[in-house]
C-alpha positions in Angstrom: 8.6 16.4 -32.4 11.9 15.7 -30.5 9.9 15.7 -27.2 7.5 13.1 -28.7 10.4 10.9 -29.8 11.9 11.0 -26.3 8.6 10.5 -24.7 8.0 7.3 -26.8 10.9 5.6 -24.9 10.5 7.3 -21.6 9.0 4.5 -19.7 11.3 1.8 -20.9 14.4 3.5 -19.5 15.2 6.5 -17.2 14.6 9.8 -19.0 17.3 12.4 -19.5 17.1 15.4 -17.3 16.6 17.6 -20.3 13.2 16.0 -20.9 12.2 16.8 -17.3 13.5 20.3 -17.6 11.6 20.8 -20.8 8.4 19.7 -19.1 8.9 22.2 -16.4 9.5 25.0 -18.9 6.6 24.2 -21.3 3.0 23.7 -20.2 2.3 21.6 -23.3 5.3 19.4 -22.7 4.3 19.0 -19.1 0.8 18.0 -20.1 2.1 15.4 -22.6 4.6 14.0 -20.1 2.0 13.7 -17.3 -0.6 12.1 -19.7 2.0 9.6 -20.8 2.8 8.8 -17.2 -0.9 8.3 -16.4 -1.2 5.8 -19.3 2.0 3.9 -18.5 0.8 3.5 -14.9 -2.7 2.6 -15.7 -4.1 5.6 -13.9 -6.8 8.1 -14.9 -7.5 11.2 -13.0 -10.1 13.9 -13.4 -11.2 17.1 -11.7 -9.6 18.1 -8.4 -7.6 14.9 -8.1 -6.0 15.4 -11.5 -4.8 18.9 -10.4 -3.5 17.4 -7.1 -1.7 14.6 -8.9 -0.3 17.0 -11.6 1.1 19.3 -8.9 2.7 16.4 -7.1 4.2 15.2 -10.4 5.6 18.7 -11.0 7.1 18.8 -7.5 8.8 15.5 -8.2 10.3 16.7 -11.4 11.9 19.6 -9.6 13.2 17.4 -6.8 14.6 14.8 -9.3 16.5 17.6 -11.1 17.8 19.0 -7.8 19.1 15.5 -6.7 20.8 14.8 -10.0 22.5 18.2 -10.0 24.1 17.7 -6.6 25.6 14.2 -7.1 26.3 11.6 -9.7 26.6 8.4 -7.7 23.0 7.4 -8.3 20.2 8.5 -10.6 16.9 10.0 -9.5 14.1 9.7 -12.0 10.4 9.1 -12.6 8.8 5.9 -11.4 5.4 4.8 -10.1 5.8 7.0 -7.0 6.0 10.2 -9.0 2.4 11.4 -8.4 2.0 10.1 -4.8 1.9 12.1 -1.5 4.6 11.5 1.1 2.1 9.5 3.1 1.2 7.3 0.2 4.9 6.6 -0.5 5.6 5.8 3.1 2.8 3.2 3.0 5.3 1.1 0.9 7.7 0.8 3.9 6.9 -0.7 7.3 10.0 -1.6 9.3 9.2 -0.7 12.9 12.5 0.5 14.4 11.0 0.6 17.9 10.7 -3.2 17.9 14.3 -3.5 16.9 15.3 -1.3 19.8 13.2 -3.3 22.2 15.1 -6.5 21.5 18.5 -5.0 20.8 21.2 -7.2 22.3 18.9 -10.1 22.8 19.6 -11.7 19.4 22.7 -14.0 19.4 25.5 -12.4 17.4 26.3 -14.2 14.1 29.7 -15.7 14.2 31.7 -17.7 11.6 35.2 -19.1 11.4 37.7 -17.8 9.0 39.4 -14.5 8.2 38.1 -11.4 9.8 36.8 -10.0 6.6 37.4 -10.6 2.8 40.0 -8.1 1.7 38.3 -7.5 -1.6 36.1 -9.3 -4.2 32.4 -9.6 -4.4 29.5 -12.0 -3.9 26.1 -12.2 -5.6 23.6 -14.8 -4.5 20.9 -14.0 -7.1 21.7 -16.7 -9.7 21.4 -19.5 -7.1 19.7 -18.5 -3.9 17.3 -15.6 -4.5 13.8 -15.9 -5.8 12.4 -13.4 -8.3 11.4 -10.0 -7.1 8.0 -9.7 -5.5 5.6 -6.8 -4.6 4.2 -5.9 -1.2 1.7 -3.4 -2.6 0.3 -0.7 -0.4 0.6 -2.9 2.7 3.5 -2.0 5.0 4.7 -5.6 5.0 8.3 -5.1 3.8 9.5 -6.7 7.1 7.9 -10.0 6.1 9.4 -10.0 2.6 12.8 -9.1 4.0 12.7 -12.0 6.5 11.3 -14.5 3.9 14.0 -13.5 1.4 16.7 -14.4 3.8 14.9 -17.7 4.7 14.6 -18.7 1.1 18.3 -18.2 0.5 19.4 -20.1 3.6 17.0 -22.9 3.0 18.7 -23.4 -0.4 22.3 -22.9 0.9 21.9 -25.4 3.7 21.4 -28.1 1.1 17.8 -28.1 0.0 16.0 -26.3 -2.9 15.2 -22.6 -3.7 11.5 -22.0 -3.4 9.1 -19.2 -2.5 7.7 -19.2 1.0 4.4 -17.5 1.9 4.7 -13.9 3.0 1.0 -13.9 3.6 1.2 -16.4 6.4 4.1 -14.4 7.9 2.0 -11.3 7.7 -1.1 -12.9 9.3 0.5 -14.9 12.0 3.7 -13.1 13.2 2.0 -10.1 14.8 -1.1 -8.0 14.7 -1.4 -4.9 12.6 1.3 -6.0 10.3 0.3 -3.9 7.3 1.1 -0.9 9.5 4.6 -2.2 10.1 6.5 -4.9 11.9 10.0 -6.3 12.4 11.7 -9.2 10.7 12.6 -11.5 13.6 8.9 -11.9 14.5 8.6 -14.1 11.4 11.3 -16.4 12.6 9.7 -16.5 16.1 6.4 -17.5 14.6 7.9 -20.2 12.4 9.9 -21.6 15.4 6.9 -21.7 17.6 4.5 -23.2 15.0 7.0 -25.4 13.3 5.8 -24.3 9.9 5.6 -21.6 7.1 3.7 -22.4 4.0 4.6 -22.0 0.3 3.6 -19.0 -1.8 2.0 -21.3 -4.4 -0.6 -22.6 -1.9 -0.8 -19.4 0.2 -0.7 -16.5 -2.3 0.0 -13.0 -1.1 -3.1 -10.8 -0.7 -1.7 -7.4 0.2 -3.9 -7.2 3.3 -4.2 -8.9 6.6 -6.3 -11.9 7.2 -6.8 -14.5 10.0 -4.0 -16.8 10.9 -5.5 -20.2 10.0 -3.1 -22.3 7.9 -3.0 -25.6 9.6 -4.7 -27.2 6.6 -2.1 -25.8 4.2 1.1 -27.6 3.2 4.1 -26.8 5.4 7.0 -25.5 3.3 9.6 -26.2 6.0 10.3 -29.8 4.9 14.0 -30.3 4.9 14.7 -27.7 7.6 12.9 -26.2 10.6 13.6 -22.8 12.1 15.1 -22.9 15.6 15.8 -19.2 16.0 18.0 -16.5 14.4 21.3 -14.7 14.7 22.2 -11.1 13.9 25.2 -10.1 11.8 25.6 -6.5 13.2 28.0 -4.1 11.5 29.6 -4.0 8.1 32.3 -6.5 8.8 29.9 -9.1 10.0 27.5 -8.2 7.2 30.2 -8.9 4.5 31.5 -12.1 6.2 27.9 -13.5 6.5 27.1 -12.7 2.9 30.4 -14.2 1.8 30.1 -17.5 3.6 26.4 -18.0 4.5 23.8 -16.3 2.3 21.3 -13.4 2.1 20.5 -11.3 5.2 17.3 -9.6 6.4 18.2 -5.9 6.9 16.5 -2.6 7.4 17.4 1.1 7.0 15.9 4.6 7.2 14.1 5.3 3.9 14.3 9.0 3.1 12.1 10.8 0.6 14.9 10.9 -1.9 15.0 7.1 -2.1 11.6 6.8 -3.6 13.0 8.5 -6.7 15.9 6.0 -7.1 16.2 4.5 -10.6 19.8 3.2 -10.6 23.4 3.6 -9.5 25.0 3.4 -6.1 22.7 5.0 -3.6 24.3 7.4 -1.1 22.8 9.8 1.4 24.8 12.4 3.3 21.8 13.7 5.3 20.8 12.5 8.7 18.6 10.0 7.0 15.2 10.9 8.6 12.2 9.0 7.4 10.4 5.7 7.7 12.0 2.3 8.3 12.1 0.0 5.3 13.2 -3.7 5.3 14.9 -5.4 2.4 17.1 -8.5 1.7 20.8 -8.1 1.3 21.8 -10.5 -1.5 25.4 -9.5 -2.4 28.3 -7.1 -2.1 31.2 -5.6 -4.1 34.1 -3.5 -2.9 32.0 -0.3 -2.9 28.4 -1.3 -2.4 25.8 -3.9 -1.3 23.1 -5.4 -3.5 19.6 -5.2 -2.1 16.5 -7.0 -3.2 13.5 -4.7 -2.7 9.8 -5.7 -2.5 8.3 -2.9 -4.7 8.1 -5.0 -7.9 10.4 -5.3 -10.9 9.7 -1.7 -12.2 11.5 -0.1 -9.3 15.2 0.7 -9.4 17.4 -1.8 -11.2 14.8 -4.4 -12.1 13.5 -4.5 -8.5 17.0 -4.3 -6.9 19.1 -1.4 -5.7 22.8 -0.9 -4.9 23.7 1.0 -1.7 27.1 2.3 -0.8 29.1 0.6 1.8 29.7 2.6 5.0 26.4 1.9 6.8 24.3 4.3 4.8 21.1 5.2 6.7 21.9 2.4 9.2 21.6 -0.5 6.7 24.3 -2.5 8.5 22.8 -2.1 12.0 21.1 -5.5 11.7 21.5 -8.6 9.5 19.1 -11.3 10.6 19.8 -14.9 9.6 17.4 -17.7 10.4 18.9 -20.7 12.2 17.9 -23.9 10.4 17.9 -27.4 11.8 17.7 -30.4 9.5 14.6 -32.6 9.8 16.1 -35.6 8.0 13.5 -35.3 5.2 14.1 -34.4 1.6 12.2 -31.6 -0.1 11.2 -33.1 -3.5 9.9 -29.8 -4.9 11.3 -28.0 -7.9 14.2 -25.7 -7.5 13.4 -22.3 -8.9 16.9 -21.7 -10.2 17.5 -18.2 -8.8 17.0 -14.8 -10.2 18.9 -13.4 -13.1 18.8 -9.9 -11.8 15.1 -9.2 -12.4 14.3 -10.6 -15.8 11.4 -13.0 -16.0 10.4 -15.6 -18.5 7.2 -17.3 -19.6 7.7 -20.3 -17.4 7.2 -18.2 -14.3 4.1 -16.5 -15.5 1.3 -17.3 -13.0 -1.4 -15.9 -10.7 -0.4 -15.2 -7.1 -4.0 -15.3 -5.9 -6.6 -18.0 -6.1 -9.3 -15.4 -7.0 -7.4 -13.9 -10.0 -9.7 -15.7 -12.5 -12.8 -14.3 -10.7 -11.5 -10.8 -10.7 -10.4 -10.9 -14.3 -13.9 -12.2 -15.3 -15.8 -9.3 -13.7 -17.6 -6.7 -15.8 -15.7 -4.4 -16.0 -12.7 -6.6 -15.5 -10.3 -5.8 -12.7 -7.6 -6.3 -15.3 -8.7 -3.0 -16.7 -10.0 -1.3 -13.5 -7.0 -2.2 -11.4 -4.3 -2.8 -14.0 -1.1 -2.0 -12.1 -1.8 -4.5 -9.3 -3.5 -7.1 -11.5 -0.7 -7.3 -14.2 1.8 -8.0 -11.4 -0.3 -10.4 -9.3 -2.7 -12.0 -11.9 -0.6 -12.1 -15.0 -2.0 -15.4 -16.2 -5.7 -14.5 -15.8 -5.1 -11.1 -17.4 -3.3 -12.7 -20.3 -0.1 -10.8 -20.0 2.3 -13.7 -20.0 5.3 -13.7 -22.3 5.0 -11.1 -25.0 2.6 -8.7 -23.3 0.8 -5.4 -23.2 1.8 -3.0 -20.4 -1.4 -1.0 -20.4 -5.1 -1.8 -20.4 -5.7 0.9 -23.0 -3.7 -0.8 -25.8 -6.8 -1.8 -27.8 -8.1 1.8 -27.6 -4.8 3.2 -28.7 -4.6 0.8 -31.6 -8.0 1.9 -32.7 -6.7 5.4 -32.9 -3.9 4.3 -35.2 -1.1 4.6 -32.7 0.4 1.2 -33.7 1.3 2.6 -37.1 1.5 6.4 -36.7 2.4 9.0 -34.2 3.4 6.7 -31.3 4.8 3.6 -33.1 7.9 3.3 -30.8 5.9 3.8 -27.6 3.3 1.2 -28.8 6.0 -1.3 -29.7 7.4 -1.1 -26.2 4.1 -1.0 -24.3 1.5 -2.6 -26.5 3.5 -5.2 -28.3 0.9 -7.9 -28.2 -2.0 -5.7 -29.3 0.0 -4.3 -32.2 1.0 -7.8 -33.4 4.7 -7.3 -32.7 5.3 -10.6 -30.9 7.8 -12.8 -32.6 6.0 -16.0 -31.5 2.3 -15.2 -31.9 1.9 -15.4 -35.6 1.2 -11.7 -35.6 1.8 -9.1 -38.2 5.5 -8.8 -37.9 6.8 -12.2 -39.3 10.0 -10.6 -40.3 8.5 -7.2 -41.2 8.8 -4.0 -39.3 6.1 -2.8 -36.9 2.9 -1.8 -38.6 3.5 -4.1 -41.7 2.5 -7.6 -42.6 4.1 -10.3 -44.8 2.4 -11.2 -48.1 2.5 -14.7 -49.6 5.2 -13.6 -52.0 7.4 -12.7 -49.0 7.1 -8.9 -49.4 6.1 -6.6 -46.6 3.3 -4.1 -47.0 1.4 -1.8 -44.6 -1.0 -3.7 -42.4 -4.0 -1.8 -43.9 -3.0 -2.6 -47.5 -3.9 -5.6 -49.6 -1.2 -7.9 -50.9 -1.0 -8.0 -54.7 -2.6 -11.0 -56.2 
């Protein structure tokens, strides 16, 4: 019973290591944990693939426990990578370090007037100059998201508005084969040469490469154009640039350990072998930097991670900043207002692809068949805005009575809408606890009982 209680909240917050250890020691506990993971991620395996995924899951449990037993700076835990192969995990990276080496020394070094380096203190651009966390999906396009993240921040800080630029145009037009990796400065080179980069609202991200044909789309570079870029190399320049200028486009070596990150200040004492991954540096404190990732809001600290200062895995080797030149025009769009650290609200609920309604309307609906991607990219069409369900199987589970017995806590966290636990939908709660309804006389009775006349 204790295991089921812990399991019921497992996917809302990182699990304790005792739960993972218990799963390794008990076949039944392992089966329950893996089944819960499948449901939470919208995955369903059978036959040989189920055995493969279960073995990968078991391997990850062991590695998580080993990491946590050897250090306490950051927490390793289960996330959506937990049943993937190394190759599948690496497909979520894509910073091509060889391109960085080919142009090393060519990028003008970023310089600013003022003291050599802030002696202490901190900076966090998220509340004003950082758009909400996005997801690159299986395409190795992190380099585009990193470059666009820095552009969005500087476009705002130079005196315009905060808005989302189109990663899809950057992916399609900056270089060929971009889903297999690229480098951040190529996005700025494309925007400088073409004089444009669209907005995400009119050019939604597809997660795959398409043709570069956007002349008919609105140009998002209204108040400023890109004339080039500079590079804040080294930790001192990184901190000074963050402090006085805005977010930076950076990259580092992403080790296997990092895919298990769930929170804390990431450190790595190894030689940091692995694939290159690009992110956006959005702040600093005396002991760490704050990084915006492009793996969705469920990774790490609501889509962000903190990494220790000291050039961990080469994260201070580059810090690209787009050079912006005023056009004399005013961007009359709506300022997004910044990110609050990963939390979203109903006003931002939208579809990021023009075909979301079509996909949601298929039989069977892609909202069910491809739940994990659809809930992040087609939230409006799949009806998961605001108070929402986090699994396509909520209706099935409700039919089995899980809203009112056995898994009440789990269902309240993951199937709030289906179980009628939304405070604003006129559902069953109305001041009553989960699984109960309010009668005309104001009393609360079980949802399956009748109110007394």
